[in-house]
C-alpha positions as a Python dict, from the first residue, in 0.01 Angstrom:
ca = {
    (1, 'M'): (0, 0, 0),
    (2, 'A'): (-80, 308, 116),
    (3, 'E'): (-41, 438, -223),
    (4, 'F'): (-271, 249, -405),
    (5, 'I'): (-514, 259, -170),
    (6, 'S'): (-471, 699, -196),
    (7, 'S'): (-536, 619, -535),
    (8, 'A'): (-829, 342, -573),
    (9, 'L'): (-1019, 598, -348),
    (10, 'L'): (-927, 866, -550),
    (11, 'E'): (-1054, 744, -815),
    (12, 'W'): (-1385, 604, -654),
    (13, 'S'): (-1481, 941, -535),
    (14, 'V'): (-1428, 1108, -845),
    (15, 'Y'): (-1669, 814, -997),
    (16, 'A'): (-1907, 899, -722),
    (17, 'F'): (-1874, 1305, -763),
    (18, 'L'): (-1936, 1224, -1175),
    (19, 'G'): (-2271, 1054, -1061),
    (20, 'I'): (-2401, 1259, -847),
    (21, 'I'): (-2322, 1582, -1078),
    (22, 'M'): (-2523, 1315, -1387),
    (23, 'F'): (-2828, 1249, -1175),
    (24, 'F'): (-2900, 1595, -1102),
    (25, 'V'): (-2799, 1694, -1495),
    (26, 'I'): (-3035, 1446, -1623),
    (27, 'D'): (-3291, 1537, -1379),
    (28, 'W'): (-3265, 1883, -1541),
    (29, 'V'): (-3224, 1812, -1909),
    (30, 'T'): (-3478, 1551, -1865),
    (31, 'G'): (-3728, 1828, -1837),
    (32, 'D'): (-3893, 1614, -1486),
    (33, 'G'): (-3714, 1833, -1244),
    (34, 'S'): (-3895, 1717, -949),
    (35, 'V'): (-3641, 1502, -811),
    (36, 'F'): (-3537, 1721, -495),
    (37, 'S'): (-3779, 2061, -517),
    (38, 'G'): (-4104, 1864, -568),
    (39, 'R'): (-4231, 2028, -805),
    (40, 'N'): (-4320, 1972, -1196),
    (41, 'Q'): (-4258, 2184, -1471),
    (42, 'D'): (-4554, 2258, -1743),
    (43, 'E'): (-4620, 2048, -2011),
    (44, 'R'): (-4454, 2293, -2266),
    (45, 'T'): (-4111, 2291, -2118),
    (46, 'Q'): (-4123, 1956, -2072),
    (47, 'M'): (-4223, 1876, -2418),
    (48, 'I'): (-3928, 2151, -2547),
    (49, 'K'): (-3697, 1971, -2361),
    (50, 'K'): (-3784, 1644, -2472),
    (51, 'K'): (-3776, 1755, -2882),
    (52, 'S'): (-3452, 1849, -2807),
    (53, 'I'): (-3301, 1563, -2657),
    (54, 'V'): (-3403, 1346, -2967),
    (55, 'S'): (-3300, 1639, -3186),
    (56, 'S'): (-2982, 1589, -3010),
    (57, 'W'): (-2922, 1253, -3059),
    (58, 'L'): (-3007, 1264, -3428),
    (59, 'V'): (-2710, 1496, -3441),
    (60, 'L'): (-2494, 1233, -3356),
    (61, 'L'): (-2641, 991, -3523),
    (62, 'L'): (-2616, 1179, -3844),
    (63, 'L'): (-2207, 1294, -3748),
    (64, 'F'): (-2164, 882, -3642),
    (65, 'V'): (-2330, 793, -3959),
    (66, 'S'): (-2119, 1083, -4137),
    (67, 'N'): (-1795, 915, -4032),
    (68, 'F'): (-1880, 574, -4075),
    (69, 'A'): (-1943, 687, -4443),
    (70, 'R'): (-1611, 904, -4481),
    (71, 'H'): (-1424, 569, -4341),
    (72, 'A'): (-1597, 317, -4589),
    (73, 'F'): (-1546, 525, -4849),
    (74, 'H'): (-1166, 579, -4831),
    (75, 'L'): (-1265, 977, -4826),
    (76, 'G'): (-993, 1082, -4568),
    (77, 'P'): (-995, 1240, -4269),
    (78, 'I'): (-1195, 1574, -4225),
    (79, 'L'): (-917, 1731, -4027),
    (80, 'D'): (-505, 1749, -4082),
    (81, 'K'): (-429, 1595, -3734),
    (82, 'P'): (-652, 1360, -3542),
    (83, 'L'): (-844, 1454, -3247),
    (84, 'R'): (-652, 1374, -2900),
    (85, 'N'): (-1029, 1353, -2734),
    (86, 'P'): (-1300, 1207, -2955),
    (87, 'E'): (-1589, 1121, -2654),
    (88, 'G'): (-1506, 1518, -2546),
    (89, 'F'): (-1544, 1628, -2919),
    (90, 'Y'): (-1888, 1407, -2915),
    (91, 'L'): (-2014, 1528, -2619),
    (92, 'A'): (-1941, 1874, -2669),
    (93, 'A'): (-2141, 1851, -2999),
    (94, 'A'): (-2440, 1673, -2777),
    (95, 'L'): (-2420, 1940, -2551),
    (96, 'L'): (-2420, 2197, -2812),
    (97, 'S'): (-2697, 2084, -3048),
    (98, 'Y'): (-2928, 2040, -2734),
    (99, 'F'): (-2928, 2374, -2668),
    (100, 'I'): (-2921, 2483, -2991),
    (101, 'F'): (-3262, 2274, -3057),
    (102, 'Y'): (-3387, 2426, -2667),
    (103, 'A'): (-3347, 2776, -2752),
    (104, 'Y'): (-3464, 2691, -3150),
    (105, 'N'): (-3778, 2482, -2965),
    (106, 'S'): (-3885, 2723, -2738),
    (107, 'W'): (-3829, 3037, -2936),
    (108, 'K'): (-4060, 2788, -3205),
    (109, 'M'): (-4345, 2739, -2922),
    (110, 'K'): (-4353, 3057, -2780),
    (111, 'A'): (-4708, 3131, -2705),
}
């Protein structure tokens, strides 16, 4: 019984920790940044972050559509071995594309 309680407590503490981390990440990524600092970012920075978020989601949508089309037309796998954690791949693709588009949009919108 004690083992079950400790494993459940550990599981819930991991969920709580990840929730708090995601709270800060979402606040930073969306461009607001005023949750704890009380200051707002300028409109240019917010626009850059919002454009980067939209572009990152479009990259994920493109990956999903290409994966669906490859599967629907029986084109075979791109990799020899399937991924162990496809969720991690899509998370990495979303984060990498966000930072790439953030750098691109920052360069493009320089004053």
